[in-house]
N, C-alpha and C positions, 0 to 999 in steps of 0.2 A: 667372407665378409665378417667383421666383428661389430656387434652392437655394443657400444660403450655407454652405460648409464652413468652420468657424469655431472659433477659440479666443479668449477675452477677453484680448487683448494689444493694444498700440498699433496694430499693423497690422490686427488684426481689428476694432478699434473704428472705424477709418477707414470700413470698409464698412457696419457697422451704422448709424453716424451718417449716411452717405450715403443708405442705404435709408430710414431714418426721415425724413430731410429730403425725400426724393422721395415718400414715402407709398406706395411699391411693396410689395405683399404679398411676403413672403419666408419661407422655411422654413429654420430653423437646423439644420444637421447638425453636432453637436459633433465636434471632432477633438481627441483626447487626445494632445497633443504630448509630455507626460511619459511616456505609455505607449507611444508609437511608432506611433500611428495614421497619422502623416504618411508612413510608409514602406510602408503597405499598397498593393498593386497598384491597387486601385480609386481611391485618392486620387492616386497617381502618374499615373494616366491623365488626370486633369484638372489636376494641378499637378506637372509633372515635376521641378521644383526642390525638391520635398518641403517646401514652406513654406506655412503658412496666411496669408491666406484664399484661397479660390478660389470662383468662382460657376459655376452652370449655369443659363442662362436658358432656361426651358422654352417661352418665347414670343418668340423673337428677332424683330427688326424685319423680317427678310427672309422670315419665314414658314416657314423651313425647320426642320430637325431641331434639337433642343436644342443650345445652344452654350455651351462652357465658356471661361472666361477666368481666368488666374492673373496674379499680380503686382498689387499694390494700385494702382499708378499706371495700369496698363492697365485695371483694373476701374473705377476712378473715371471715366476718360475714356469707357469703353464706356457706363456708365450715364448719364453726362452727355449723350452723343450720342444715346442711345436716347430720352431724355426731353426733350432740348432745354433742360436746366436746369443752372445752376452752371458753365457753360463758355460764354463769349461766342461769338457767331457771326461777329463782325467779325475780320478778319485780325490786327490789332494786339492787341486784347483777348484773343483766343484764344491767341496766341503768348505773351503775358505770363503768363497763368494756367498754361499748360503749362510754361513756364520754371521757375516756382516749384514745380510738382509734381515736375519732374525734379530740382530742387535738393533737395527733401525726400528723394526716393528715393535720390539718389546721395550726399547729404551728411548732412543732419540726422538721418535715421533710422539709417543705418549707424554714424555716429560716436557718437551717443548710445547705440546698441545696444552698441558695443564698450566704451565707457566704463562702461556699466551692467554688462556682463559681467565686466570685470576688477575693478571696484570691489565689486560685490555678489555675484556668483555664482562666480567662479573659485575653485577650491580653493586655488590658490597665489596670493598677493597679490604682484604684480610691480610695484614702484614705477615703473619706466620706462614700462610700458604704461599704468598708471593716469594718470600725468602726461601722457603723450603724447595720450591720448584726451580727457582733461579740457581741455587747452589747445585742442584742435580743437573740442570741444563748446562751450566758451566763445566761441571765435571765431564759430561758427555762430549762437549766440544773439545775438551782436553784429550779424551780418549781418541777421538777422530783425528785430532792434530798429531798425536803420537803415532797412530797407525799410518797416516800419510807420510810422516817423516821416515818410516821404515820402508814403505812400498814405493815411494816416489810419486809417479803421476796419478795413480788411481787407488781406490780404497783397498782392493784385493788383488792388485797386480794390473792386468789389462782392464780397460773400460768394460764394465759389466753391470748387471742388474743391481749390484751393491751400490754403485754410484748413482744409478737411476733412482733407487730407493731413498738414499740419503739426501741428495741434492735439494729437492723441493722444500724440505723442512729447514735447511740452512738459509733458504731465501727469506725466512722470517726474522733474521738476526737483527736488522735495523729496528723493526717495529718492536722487538722484544728488548731493545736496549743493549745488545751485544755489539762489540766491534771485532771484526775479523783480524784487526791488527794484533789482537792478543793471541791469535792462532795462525801463525804465518803459513803453515802447511795447508791449513783449511783455506786460507785466503787465496793461495796460488791455485789450488784445486778448484775452488769455487769459480774463479775467473775463467779457468780453462773449460770447465763443463758448461758454464753459462754461455760461452762463445760458440758452442756447437750449434750449427744451423738447425739441426733436428730438435734440440732443446728449445731454441727460440720458437720453433713452430709449435711444439707441444704446449708451451706456456701461453701461446696466443689463442688457444682454443677456448672459446667462451669469454664471458665478461666477469672479471672479479669485482664483486660488490664491496665497495669501501664505505658505503653509507652506514651510519650507526644502526644498530638493531632496533626495530620497533619492539614494543612490549609484546606484541603477538608473536613475532619471530623469536624473541627471547624465550617465551613460554614454550614454543614448539621445540626449540633446539636444546634448551637447558633446563626447562621447568617440568611441570607436572606431566605434560604430554610425553616428553622424552622418557620420563621415568616409568610410564605405563604404556609404552608402545605395544600395539597389538602384535601377536605372533601367529 
């Protein structure tokens, strides 16, 4: 059994999609990130960066005590290695998939996250910041489109944790003012991945909160408390 400490965000969806794809039983433990659950000592014990999601594997492969893993790239690799799925075993195929997982972790997710923050959530709209991150987000969409043009169906060859990592962040394209018509290979891939029943099941876990941020939630997630999170 996997305990999944979770909120329904692009990063959270990566792991529910992966678990649904694998068919592993899991127990969802909601983390109210607007209410500050991510700063509680019990959560920091398994996710010291105070970010969701994190997992606790109650039956790790080594047969030892329960094992916690934080950071979505690490979680995806851990689950892929545990089950022998969605990560090739050959050296070249494995390296290619991990390259694109790292690309998502270091580029696509953070840049779309920053663009979304300054465009949609920041109390003060700063044109320079919005333009800076929009340009970088557009560049990264272009990189993904070019890669899919080379590989065909999926990001790194066969369907893998590279697709699971990238897909949830591309779900923000409409809210962030992008059209996939500008990226035809991404558009085809997006429709293909979204149609997977396991992806639909993963996206259905939990309720995505669309209501505007309260001032308290804004303070918790973006303000003084986030900057001085206890460790």
